Every structure is written in structure tokens, then in C-alpha cells.
C-alpha positions as CSV (number, residue, x, y, z in Angstrom):
1,X,4.6,24.5,68.4
2,X,4.7,20.8,69.3
3,X,1.3,19.0,69.8
4,X,0.6,17.0,72.9
5,X,1.0,13.7,71.1
6,X,3.4,12.4,68.5
7,X,0.4,11.0,66.7
8,X,0.1,14.4,65.1
9,X,3.5,14.0,63.3
10,X,4.9,12.2,60.3
11,X,8.3,11.0,59.1
12,X,9.7,12.0,55.8
13,X,12.9,11.8,53.8
14,X,15.0,14.9,54.0
15,X,15.5,16.2,50.4
16,X,18.9,17.2,49.1
17,X,18.2,20.9,48.8
18,X,16.6,21.3,52.2
19,X,18.3,23.0,55.1
20,X,17.2,22.5,58.6
21,X,18.2,25.5,60.8
22,X,15.8,25.5,63.7
23,X,16.9,22.2,65.3
24,X,18.6,22.0,68.6
25,X,19.2,18.7,70.5
26,X,21.9,20.1,72.8
27,X,24.7,18.3,70.9
28,X,26.7,20.6,68.7
29,X,27.9,17.8,66.4
30,X,24.4,16.5,65.8
31,X,23.0,20.0,65.2
32,X,25.8,20.7,62.7
33,X,25.1,17.4,60.9
34,X,21.4,18.2,60.2
35,X,22.1,21.8,59.4
36,X,25.3,21.4,57.2
37,X,26.2,17.8,56.4
38,X,23.0,15.7,55.8
39,X,22.6,17.2,52.3
40,X,26.2,16.4,51.3
41,X,25.8,12.8,52.6
42,X,22.7,12.4,50.5
43,X,24.3,13.9,47.4
44,X,27.3,11.6,47.7
45,X,24.9,8.6,48.3
46,X,26.5,7.8,51.6
47,X,23.5,8.3,53.9
48,X,19.8,9.2,53.9
49,X,18.3,11.3,56.6
50,X,14.7,11.1,57.7
51,X,13.0,13.8,59.8
52,X,10.0,13.7,62.1
53,X,7.8,16.7,61.6
54,X,4.5,17.9,63.1
55,X,1.6,17.7,60.7
56,X,0.9,21.4,61.1
57,X,4.5,22.4,60.4
58,X,6.2,20.0,57.9
59,X,9.3,22.2,57.7
60,X,10.1,21.9,61.4
61,X,12.2,18.9,62.4
62,X,11.3,17.4,65.8
63,X,13.9,14.7,65.4
64,X,16.0,13.0,62.7
65,X,17.9,9.9,61.9
66,X,20.5,9.2,59.3
67,X,20.9,5.7,57.8
68,X,23.5,4.0,55.6
69,X,24.4,0.5,54.5
70,X,26.4,-1.6,56.9
71,X,27.3,-5.2,57.7
72,X,28.1,-7.4,60.6
73,X,31.3,-9.3,59.7
74,X,33.9,-11.5,61.0
75,X,36.2,-8.5,61.5
76,X,33.7,-7.1,64.1
77,X,34.8,-10.0,66.5
78,X,38.0,-10.8,68.2
79,X,38.2,-14.2,66.6
80,X,36.4,-16.6,64.3
81,X,35.0,-18.6,67.3
82,X,33.1,-15.5,68.6
83,X,31.8,-14.8,65.1
84,X,30.6,-18.5,64.8
85,X,28.9,-18.2,68.2
86,X,27.1,-15.1,67.0
87,X,26.0,-16.9,63.8
88,X,24.8,-19.9,65.7
89,X,22.7,-17.7,68.0
90,X,21.0,-16.0,65.1
91,X,19.8,-19.3,63.7
92,X,21.0,-18.8,60.1
93,X,20.4,-21.6,57.7
94,X,23.5,-23.8,57.7
95,X,23.9,-23.2,53.9
96,X,24.1,-19.5,54.5
97,X,27.4,-19.4,56.3
98,X,28.7,-16.1,55.0
99,X,31.6,-14.0,56.3
100,X,29.3,-11.0,56.7
101,X,25.6,-10.3,57.0
102,X,23.7,-7.3,55.7
103,X,22.7,-4.5,58.0
104,X,21.6,-0.9,58.0
105,X,23.7,1.5,60.1
106,X,22.0,4.1,62.2
107,X,24.6,6.8,61.7
108,X,22.9,9.5,63.8
109,X,19.7,9.9,65.8
110,X,18.8,13.1,67.5
111,X,15.7,14.6,69.2
112,X,15.0,18.4,69.4
113,X,15.0,19.7,73.0
114,X,11.3,20.5,72.5
115,X,10.4,16.8,72.1
116,X,12.7,15.1,74.7
117,X,11.0,12.9,77.2
118,X,8.1,12.0,74.8
119,X,9.5,8.7,73.5
120,X,10.4,10.4,70.2
121,X,13.7,8.5,69.8
122,X,11.9,5.2,70.4
123,X,9.3,6.3,67.8
124,X,12.1,6.8,65.2
125,X,13.7,3.4,66.1
126,X,10.3,1.8,65.6
127,X,10.0,3.5,62.2
128,X,13.5,2.1,61.2
129,X,12.7,-1.4,62.4
130,X,9.3,-1.5,60.6
131,X,10.7,0.2,57.5
132,X,13.4,-2.4,57.1
133,X,11.4,-5.4,58.2
134,X,8.5,-4.7,55.9
135,X,10.3,-3.1,53.0
136,X,13.3,-5.2,52.9
137,X,14.2,-4.7,49.3
138,X,17.8,-5.8,49.2
139,X,18.1,-8.2,52.2
140,X,18.9,-6.5,55.5
141,X,18.9,-8.6,58.7
142,X,20.3,-6.2,61.3
143,X,20.3,-2.6,62.4
144,X,23.7,-1.5,63.8
145,X,24.6,1.6,65.8
146,X,27.9,2.9,67.3
147,X,26.1,4.2,70.4
148,X,27.5,6.8,72.6
149,X,28.2,5.3,76.0
150,X,25.5,7.5,77.7
151,X,23.0,6.4,75.1
152,X,23.5,2.6,75.6
153,X,20.6,2.3,78.1
154,X,18.2,3.9,75.6
155,X,19.2,1.5,72.8
156,X,19.1,-1.5,75.1
157,X,15.6,-0.5,76.2
158,X,14.7,-0.6,72.5
159,X,16.0,-4.2,72.0
160,X,19.6,-3.5,70.9
161,X,22.3,-5.8,72.1
162,X,26.1,-5.4,72.3
163,X,27.9,-7.0,69.4
164,X,31.1,-7.6,71.3
165,X,32.6,-7.4,74.7
166,X,33.1,-4.1,76.6
167,X,36.9,-4.3,76.5
168,X,36.9,-4.1,72.7
169,X,35.1,-0.8,72.4
170,X,36.2,2.7,72.6
171,X,35.7,4.9,75.6
172,X,33.0,6.9,73.7
173,X,31.0,4.4,71.7
174,X,29.8,0.8,71.7
175,X,28.7,-1.3,68.7
176,X,25.2,-2.5,69.2
177,X,22.8,-4.4,67.0
178,X,19.1,-5.2,66.6
179,X,18.0,-8.4,64.8
180,X,15.1,-7.6,62.5
181,X,13.9,-11.2,62.9
182,X,13.0,-10.3,66.5
183,X,10.1,-8.2,65.2
184,X,6.8,-10.0,65.8
């Protein structure tokens, strides 16, 4: 079913009336989201889901990602000093000292078991980075993700950094970010 190369695939927006039933990434919550919740999030204008499909079977999802609006704000840090250090590191113009900065939230990302180990997740991240760096219609500087602890190495390999220190995060997720200005 899956071709040897992901070059024979494309990414498209999941439509509101579409139901994806043949997707299995091994995580029940992510499987349930694509099968039962993605459409409701789209209809409520809370998140948009994109699916990666093989060219020869556009109804089969190899992987998906769900995106929503977000921000990096002062409340994401323990104190104002940490937030100011973050701002200084990002080289914002001095006149643009805001209390929050626009971001897109990567709400969910999953790869079907049939496409694991083929850099499919990295392909989706590259799509998101390029999409928001080149089609930046509203001003979006960052990509954020509440990464599962076991997925942190994957996101770090793809250029994401921790937003705050380890002791502030839950036992299950960690807030990471990618600066779209880091794209060449």
C-alpha cells in the first residue's frame, strides 16, 4: 500500500465531512482523534488537521497533524526575568516588546504504523515549518508543542527547544518551541 518513498505522497487539509477509519499509530488517543474528533475541532474552528496520503490512494492517511493558534507569553515562564531572557535571545526589535508572541500550536502529530521509521514525522514538521514561514498571513513567529516525554528527542532532532526548565513541566509533556526565523 505504501510506496518505497514518501516522494509519492502529498499533504492535504482534512475536510469537515471526512472520516478517517483505517489509521493506526499504536496510540489509542491519537487514533480516536483522527477518527472521531478532528472534524468537530474543524467545525468549531479550534484546529485544522492535515493528512499525508499516498498519491495512488488519497483517502488513506499515512500520517496527520493538527494545528491551532497559540502564543508564547510571559505566563509560560516562572518570572519576568526568564521571559526577558527569552525575548533577548530571539533578537526582537526593541520597539516590539510585547507580553506575548504569536505561534502555531502543533496539537497532535501521528504516523501510521505502516510508515514509521521513514522520517514521516519529520516530513510533516518540515511541511508545517515551510507553510508558516512562507505563507505567514497573520504573523506567526513560533511553532509550539506540548511534547510527550518520550517524543522529546524526535522534536529536538527537528530543531525544537525547551521553553522552560524541566522542573516546571508535567510528568507527561514538555513545552517545546521552534523559531521560524531559524529557517534558512
